[in-house]
C-alpha positions as CSV (number, residue, x, y, z in Angstrom):
1,M,105.8,64.9,72.9
2,K,105.3,67.8,75.2
3,I,102.0,69.7,75.3
4,K,102.3,73.5,75.3
5,L,99.6,75.8,76.4
6,L,98.8,79.2,75.0
7,T,98.7,82.1,77.5
8,L,95.4,83.9,77.5
9,S,93.6,86.9,78.5
10,F,90.4,86.8,80.5
11,V,87.6,88.9,82.0
12,I,86.5,90.3,85.2
13,F,83.3,90.2,87.1
14,G,81.4,93.1,88.7
15,L,80.9,96.8,88.9
16,T,83.4,99.3,90.4
17,T,83.4,99.8,94.2
18,E,83.9,103.5,93.8
19,I,80.3,103.8,92.7
20,S,79.0,103.4,96.2
21,A,75.3,103.4,95.3
22,Q,75.7,100.2,93.3
23,P,74.5,97.3,95.4
24,Y,76.9,94.6,96.3
25,F,76.5,91.5,94.1
26,H,77.6,88.2,95.5
27,Y,79.7,86.4,92.8
28,I,79.7,82.8,94.0
29,N,76.5,80.7,93.9
30,Y,75.4,77.1,93.5
31,S,75.6,77.4,89.7
32,S,79.2,78.6,89.6
33,V,81.4,76.3,87.5
34,W,85.0,76.8,86.4
35,E,86.3,74.5,83.5
36,M,90.1,74.0,83.6
37,L,92.9,72.4,81.7
38,T,96.3,71.8,83.4
39,V,99.4,70.3,82.0
40,S,102.7,69.2,83.6
41,D,105.5,66.8,82.6
42,D,108.6,65.0,83.8
43,Q,111.3,63.1,81.9
44,T,108.9,60.4,80.7
45,N,105.3,61.5,80.7
46,N,102.9,64.4,80.0
47,Y,100.2,64.8,82.7
48,V,97.0,66.3,81.4
49,S,93.9,67.1,83.5
50,H,90.6,68.4,81.9
51,F,88.2,69.1,84.8
52,Q,85.6,71.4,86.4
53,Y,85.4,73.0,89.8
54,Y,81.8,73.1,91.0
55,I,79.8,74.0,94.1
56,N,78.1,71.2,96.0
57,G,76.5,72.3,99.2
58,D,77.9,74.5,102.0
59,T,79.5,74.3,105.3
60,T,80.2,76.4,108.4
61,I,83.8,76.7,109.6
62,G,84.4,78.9,112.7
63,S,82.1,81.9,112.3
64,Y,81.9,81.9,108.5
65,S,79.8,80.0,105.9
66,Y,81.6,78.5,102.9
67,F,80.6,76.9,99.6
68,K,82.0,73.4,99.3
69,L,84.2,73.2,96.1
70,Y,84.5,69.9,94.2
71,R,86.8,68.8,91.4
72,T,85.5,66.4,88.7
73,G,86.9,65.4,85.3
74,V,89.6,63.2,83.8
75,D,93.3,62.9,84.7
76,S,95.4,61.5,81.8
77,I,99.0,60.3,81.5
78,I,100.5,60.5,78.0
79,P,104.0,58.8,77.6
80,M,106.5,60.9,75.7
81,N,108.2,58.0,73.9
82,S,106.5,54.6,74.2
83,G,103.5,53.2,75.9
84,S,99.8,53.7,75.8
85,P,98.0,56.7,77.3
86,S,95.8,56.1,80.4
87,A,93.0,58.1,81.9
88,T,91.3,58.2,85.3
89,S,88.0,59.8,86.2
90,V,88.0,61.9,89.4
91,N,85.3,63.5,91.6
92,Y,86.3,64.7,95.0
93,Y,86.1,67.6,97.5
94,V,89.0,70.1,97.3
95,G,88.1,72.7,100.0
96,A,85.9,75.5,101.2
97,L,85.4,78.7,99.3
98,R,83.9,82.0,100.4
99,E,83.7,85.7,99.5
100,D,83.1,88.8,101.6
101,I,81.6,92.2,100.8
102,T,85.2,93.7,100.6
103,K,85.4,91.9,97.2
104,K,87.9,89.2,98.3
105,F,87.9,85.4,97.9
106,Y,89.1,83.1,100.7
107,F,89.8,79.4,100.5
108,I,90.6,76.5,103.0
109,Y,92.3,73.7,101.2
110,Q,91.2,70.2,102.2
111,S,94.6,69.6,104.0
112,Q,94.5,73.0,105.9
113,S,92.8,74.2,109.0
114,S,92.7,77.9,108.3
115,E,91.8,80.0,105.3
116,S,94.0,81.9,102.9
117,T,93.2,84.9,100.7
118,L,92.9,83.7,97.2
119,F,92.3,87.0,95.4
120,D,91.7,90.6,96.4
121,F,89.6,92.2,93.5
122,N,89.9,95.8,94.7
123,L,91.9,96.8,91.7
124,A,92.3,99.6,89.2
125,T,94.9,100.7,86.7
126,G,98.1,101.3,88.7
127,S,97.1,99.0,91.6
128,Y,99.8,96.7,93.0
129,L,98.8,93.1,93.6
130,Q,99.0,91.9,97.2
131,N,100.7,88.6,98.0
132,N,97.7,86.3,97.5
133,Q,97.5,82.7,96.3
134,G,97.1,83.6,92.6
135,N,100.4,85.4,92.4
136,Y,102.1,83.5,95.2
137,G,105.8,83.2,94.4
138,C,105.8,85.6,91.5
139,N,105.2,88.9,93.1
140,N,108.8,90.1,93.4
141,P,108.9,92.7,92.0
142,Q,105.3,93.4,93.0
143,L,103.0,93.0,90.0
144,M,100.9,96.0,88.9
145,V,97.7,96.4,86.9
146,Q,98.6,98.0,83.6
147,S,95.1,98.4,82.1
148,C,91.5,97.2,82.3
149,D,88.7,96.8,79.9
150,T,85.3,95.0,79.8
151,V,83.4,92.2,78.1
152,Y,79.9,90.8,79.0
153,L,78.7,87.6,80.7
154,G,75.1,87.6,79.3
155,T,74.1,91.2,80.0
156,I,76.5,91.7,83.0
157,P,79.5,93.9,82.3
158,L,82.7,92.1,83.3
159,K,86.0,93.9,84.0
160,R,89.4,92.6,83.0
161,F,92.6,93.7,84.8
162,K,95.8,93.0,82.8
163,V,99.0,92.6,84.7
164,N,102.7,93.3,83.9
165,N,104.3,89.9,84.3
166,N,105.4,89.3,80.7
167,L,102.4,87.1,80.1
168,I,99.0,87.8,78.7
169,Q,97.6,87.3,82.2
170,S,94.5,88.9,83.9
171,I,92.8,89.1,87.2
172,I,89.1,88.2,86.9
173,E,86.9,90.0,89.4
174,G,84.6,87.5,90.9
175,V,86.2,84.6,89.1
176,G,89.9,84.4,89.8
177,C,92.9,84.3,87.5
178,N,92.8,83.3,83.9
179,G,95.4,80.7,84.9
180,G,93.1,79.1,87.5
181,L,90.9,79.5,90.5
182,I,92.8,77.9,93.4
183,E,96.0,76.9,91.6
184,P,98.8,78.6,93.7
185,G,101.0,80.7,91.5
186,S,98.7,80.6,88.5
187,M,100.1,83.9,87.3
188,C,103.7,82.8,87.6
189,L,106.4,81.8,85.2
190,Y,108.2,79.7,87.8
191,Y,105.8,76.8,88.1
192,H,106.3,73.6,86.1
193,S,102.6,72.9,85.9
194,E,100.6,75.2,83.6
195,S,96.9,75.8,83.9
196,V,94.3,77.4,81.7
197,L,90.8,78.6,82.6
198,I,88.7,77.5,79.5
199,C,85.3,78.9,80.5
200,Y,83.2,80.0,83.4
201,K,79.5,79.5,84.0
202,T,77.1,81.1,86.5
203,D,73.3,81.5,86.6
204,Y,73.0,79.7,83.2
205,N,75.3,82.2,81.4
206,V,78.5,80.7,79.9
207,L,81.5,82.8,79.1
208,T,84.2,81.1,76.8
209,V,87.6,82.3,78.0
210,N,89.9,80.4,75.6
211,S,88.3,79.1,72.4
212,N,91.4,76.9,71.7
213,Y,90.1,74.4,74.1
214,P,86.6,72.8,74.2
215,C,84.1,74.2,76.7
216,T,81.6,71.6,77.8
217,L,79.6,73.7,80.2
218,S,75.9,73.9,79.4
219,N,73.6,76.8,79.9
220,N,70.6,74.6,80.5
221,G,68.7,74.5,83.8
222,G,67.1,71.4,85.4
223,N,63.8,70.1,86.8
224,C,63.6,72.5,89.6
225,Q,62.4,76.1,90.0
226,A,63.3,78.7,92.6
227,V,60.2,80.8,93.7
228,Y,59.7,83.1,96.6
229,T,57.0,85.5,97.9
230,Y,57.2,88.3,100.4
231,N,55.3,91.0,102.4
232,S,56.5,94.0,104.3
233,T,56.1,96.4,107.2
234,G,58.2,99.5,106.7
235,L,61.8,98.5,106.1
236,T,61.3,94.9,107.4
237,Y,60.4,92.3,104.8
238,S,59.2,88.8,105.4
239,F,60.2,86.3,102.7
240,T,58.9,82.7,102.0
241,N,60.7,80.0,100.0
242,S,58.1,78.5,97.7
243,S,60.5,76.6,95.4
244,T,59.7,73.3,93.8
245,G,61.8,70.4,92.4
246,A,61.5,66.8,91.1
247,D,63.8,65.8,94.0
248,S,64.4,67.3,97.4
249,I,65.8,70.7,97.9
250,T,68.9,70.2,100.0
251,N,70.6,73.6,99.9
252,F,69.5,77.2,99.4
253,Y,70.3,80.7,100.3
254,W,69.0,84.3,100.1
255,D,71.0,87.1,98.6
256,F,69.6,90.6,99.5
257,N,72.4,92.5,97.7
258,D,72.6,95.2,100.3
259,G,76.0,94.4,101.8
260,T,74.7,91.9,104.4
261,P,75.8,88.3,104.5
262,L,73.9,85.5,102.7
263,Y,71.0,83.9,104.6
264,W,71.6,80.1,104.5
265,N,68.8,77.5,104.6
266,N,66.1,79.6,106.2
267,N,62.8,79.1,104.5
268,S,61.1,82.2,105.9
269,P,63.7,84.9,106.8
270,N,62.8,88.4,108.0
271,H,65.2,91.0,106.7
272,M,65.4,94.7,107.6
273,F,66.9,97.0,104.9
274,N,68.8,100.0,106.2
275,T,67.4,102.6,103.9
276,P,64.6,103.0,101.3
277,G,65.5,102.1,97.7
278,N,65.5,99.4,95.1
279,Y,67.1,96.0,96.1
280,Y,67.8,93.0,93.8
281,V,66.8,90.1,96.0
282,C,67.7,86.6,94.8
283,L,67.0,83.1,96.0
284,H,69.3,80.3,94.9
285,I,68.5,76.6,95.4
286,Q,70.1,73.2,94.8
287,T,68.5,69.8,94.9
288,S,69.9,66.4,95.9
289,N,70.4,65.4,92.3
290,G,72.3,68.6,91.5
291,C,69.6,70.7,89.9
292,Q,70.2,74.4,90.4
293,S,67.8,77.3,90.0
294,Y,67.6,80.9,91.0
295,T,65.1,83.7,90.9
296,C,65.6,87.4,91.4
297,D,63.2,90.4,91.8
298,T,63.7,94.1,92.4
299,I,62.2,95.0,95.8
300,T,61.2,98.6,96.2
301,V,61.6,99.5,99.9
302,N,59.6,102.5,101.0
303,L,58.9,104.3,104.3
304,T,55.3,105.4,104.8
305,G,55.0,109.2,105.2
306,I,58.4,110.0,103.7
307,N,58.2,111.8,100.4
308,E,61.9,112.0,99.6
309,D,62.2,108.7,97.8
310,F,63.8,108.9,94.4
311,N,64.5,106.1,92.0
312,N,65.5,105.4,88.4
313,N,61.8,105.4,87.3
314,S,61.9,109.3,87.7
315,F,65.2,109.7,85.9
316,T,65.7,109.5,82.1
317,I,68.7,109.8,79.8
318,S,68.1,110.6,76.2
319,P,69.6,109.7,73.9
320,N,71.5,106.7,75.4
321,P,73.7,105.5,73.7
322,F,75.0,108.9,72.5
323,S,77.9,110.2,70.5
324,S,78.4,113.9,71.4
325,M,75.7,115.1,73.9
326,T,72.9,113.7,75.9
327,T,70.2,115.1,78.3
328,L,69.4,113.9,81.8
329,H,65.9,114.7,83.2
330,T,64.5,114.2,86.7
331,N,61.2,114.7,88.4
332,K,63.0,116.4,91.3
333,V,64.1,120.0,91.3
334,F,67.7,120.1,92.4
335,K,69.3,123.2,94.0
336,N,73.0,122.2,94.4
337,A,73.5,118.7,93.0
338,T,76.7,117.0,91.6
339,L,76.9,114.6,88.7
340,K,80.0,112.3,88.6
341,V,80.9,109.9,85.7
342,Y,83.1,106.8,86.2
343,N,84.8,104.5,83.8
344,L,84.8,100.7,84.2
345,C,88.1,100.8,86.2
346,G,86.4,102.9,88.8
347,Q,88.1,106.1,87.9
348,Q,86.2,109.4,87.9
349,V,86.4,110.9,84.4
350,K,83.9,113.7,84.6
351,Q,82.1,115.9,87.1
352,I,79.5,118.6,87.0
353,K,78.8,120.7,90.1
354,N,76.2,123.2,91.2
355,I,73.4,121.6,89.2
356,C,70.0,123.4,89.6
357,G,66.6,122.5,88.1
358,Q,65.5,119.3,86.5
359,T,67.5,119.0,83.3
360,I,71.3,118.3,83.0
361,T,73.2,118.5,79.7
362,L,76.1,116.2,79.5
363,H,78.7,116.7,76.7
364,R,81.0,113.9,75.7
365,D,84.1,116.1,75.4
366,N,87.2,113.9,75.2
367,L,85.7,110.7,76.6
368,S,86.3,107.6,74.5
369,S,83.5,105.3,73.4
370,G,82.4,102.6,75.8
371,L,80.3,102.0,78.9
372,Y,80.3,104.4,81.9
373,F,78.4,104.8,85.2
374,L,77.1,108.0,86.6
375,R,76.1,109.0,90.1
376,L,73.8,112.0,90.9
377,T,74.0,113.4,94.5
378,E,72.8,116.3,96.5
379,D,73.6,117.1,100.2
380,N,75.7,113.9,100.4
381,K,72.7,111.8,99.4
382,T,72.8,109.6,96.3
383,F,69.6,110.0,94.3
384,T,70.4,107.7,91.4
385,T,73.0,105.7,89.5
386,D,72.7,104.7,85.9
387,K,74.7,103.5,82.9
388,L,75.9,105.7,80.0
389,I,77.0,104.3,76.6
390,I,79.1,106.5,74.3
391,T,79.5,105.5,70.7
392,D,81.5,106.9,67.7
393,N,78.5,106.8,65.4
């Protein structure tokens, strides 16, 4: 008896790169887990693997820091005609995984000495896929993104790019392909082995990708707690790791979400931010027994004596959500500002120029219902970004 898998659609992680004021959010962390099912067969047996990819520590290779990716689960052999099924538990290192601020994933397989590009997530409707591992062997003719939409991982909006390969296949920004994370050709029709991404977990939020298969990932934490304190002088901030755990903390890193690399295993880093503003600073930890915890806080960076600071606390949108018209109000008097509105695919869908005063009226016009992002600028300086929700009610 052959086991057939259903093709599936999936979701994508992150905000559009075209909204340059949005901070870069690092996707991979110690709590990232991908739950998978793969099936292949020959003339006598079905081979079924139900497993998870998980992060366990980090390593430096060359000039880059990588997360160490492990595979754990059960490999089963199911005879097609006669004989008893057998199962073997597995838990082993598969390779080194990293991302960079250009929204790409790279991977070094255990048997290789150099990295390959797994996925390039710089996509929008009409984008052609580059020859990366996810579409290796099935990109002739070159695959193109046909559409994109969004779902949510907890409160985080996730984008989904659907591709024209005669499958219900998607590229998952910050996650991979709905056919797998590191499986070569996971978007292809030409590979005998089939793979399904069942669900994904990060930071204690679980997203079920395909409800036809059981997701075993838990959203529970453990007996450890990430904590940090900080003080500042101008743009330079001094951070201190004050985390606790029932067992020893073996790995941790800082994520300043300002486009700079992660800080690895430094208990008291000093970090200089390039410009004043609000930054979402996170500390992620992992203990020797596998407990994972993170904490994040919004750090408001100011320069003494400068009165041009502007943040979302002096900016309001009412009503929001709205169905036909909304009003934007600021504490700053603009003389020649520009408001741009973007959809979730990163496409500009509306623009208002030559804005003066403190109040802006925004009409829905022909925009469809959904989530949008806006950016308000004056003299090439971004004063704020925010979310808009349009409803049909």
